[in-house]
N, C-alpha and C positions, 0 to 999 in steps of 0.2 A: 302290367300291360294286359288288357283283356278286352275282347269284343263285347262283353256284357255291359261295359261302360260307354260304348259308342253312342253318339247321337245318330241314330239310324236315319232320321230325316236328313241330316247333313250328308251322310254317306250316299243316300239315294239321290239327293239333290246334286251332289258332286258328280255322280255317275251320269245323271241326265244332262248336266251342263257340259261334261266332257263329250258325251254322245252328240249333243247339238253342235259343238265346235267341229267335230269330225264331219258331221253332215254338211255344215256350211263350207268347210275346207275343201271337201271333194265335190262340191256343187259346181255347176257351170259358171257361177258367179265368181269363184275363186280359182281353184286349181284342178277342177274336174276334167276339163278338156286336156290340159297338159299331162295330167296323170294318165288319162286314157291313152293318149298318144305315146307316152313313155312305156306303158305296158304292152302296147301294140294290140289292143283288143277293142272291138266294136261293142256298142251296147247289146247287140244281139248275141255276141259271143259271151258276154258277161252274164246274160240271162237275167232272171228275176232277182232283184236285190233283196227281197224280203228275208231269205235265209241268211245272207251275209249280214244284214242289219240286225237280225236276231242274235247272231253270233257276237256282233260288236256290242250289243246291249249287255249281254251276259259278261263279256270281258270287261266292259266299263264298270259294272258292279263289282266284279272281283278286284279290279284295279283300285276302285274307290275304297274297298275294305283294306287293301294293302296300304294305301295312302293314309287312311285314318290310323292304322297301326303305327306307321312311321311317324306321323304327327304326334301320336301319343308317346312314343318312345323318345322323341326329341323335344317334347314339351312345346311344340309349335302352337302359338296362340295368336289369333287374329288373321284377318284377311290378307294383309300384306305379307306377313311371315309365311302363311300357307302358300301364297302365290310364289314367293321366292323359293320355298322348298320344292314345290311342284316344278318350277322352272329348272332348278338344279338337278332334279331327278330326270326330267325330260332331256336336258342337254347332256348332263354328265354320264348318264347310264344308257338311256334309250337311244338317243341320237348317235352317241359315240359307238355304241354297239352296232347300229345300222351301218355307220361309216366303215367300221372295221370289217364287218361281214362282207361289205361290197367289194373289198379288196380280194376276197376269195371267190365270191359268186359271180363277179362281173356285173353286178347291178349298176345301172347308170347313175352317175352322181346326181343328175337331175331328179331321178326317182328317190334317191336317198334324201335329197333336200325337201322334196314334197312330203314324203312319208314321215321323215324325222321332224320336219317343221310342224306337221300335224300333231305329233305326239308331244312336242314341246308346248305348243299352244294348249292342247287338251289337258295336259298334266298341270300346267300353270293355273288354268281356270279351275280344274278339279281341286287342286290344293287350296286355292283361295276360298272356294265355296265351302269346302269341308271345315277348314279352320275358322272361317268367318261365322259359320252357324254352330260350331261346337262350343 
């Protein structure tokens, strides 16, 4: 298992696809308004999104590298298998961690569903893209 054998185009395509899913998820067309209401901040309070988007892009790349490593370790092959693995990681690890943490932090379940749902969708697409192109 080594990153030297990665299809780096697949990794960056997976990161870009994941980033696009997140951008759409938090847009006014889907859950942006509900998310903003749940966090209780206006667009002015959130400020310029460029820094946050840059941060999200870097995290997407690092997550795509981790996804490629996991796919390599589990011999995941093909778009469907990659999507299933991404979904399992999103639901089984990320969403469940969000839900567990909410019990301690008091995070609203609505916000857990929005944020966790975004991660499930993003990781499903990322997994499918990386495995499909590798």
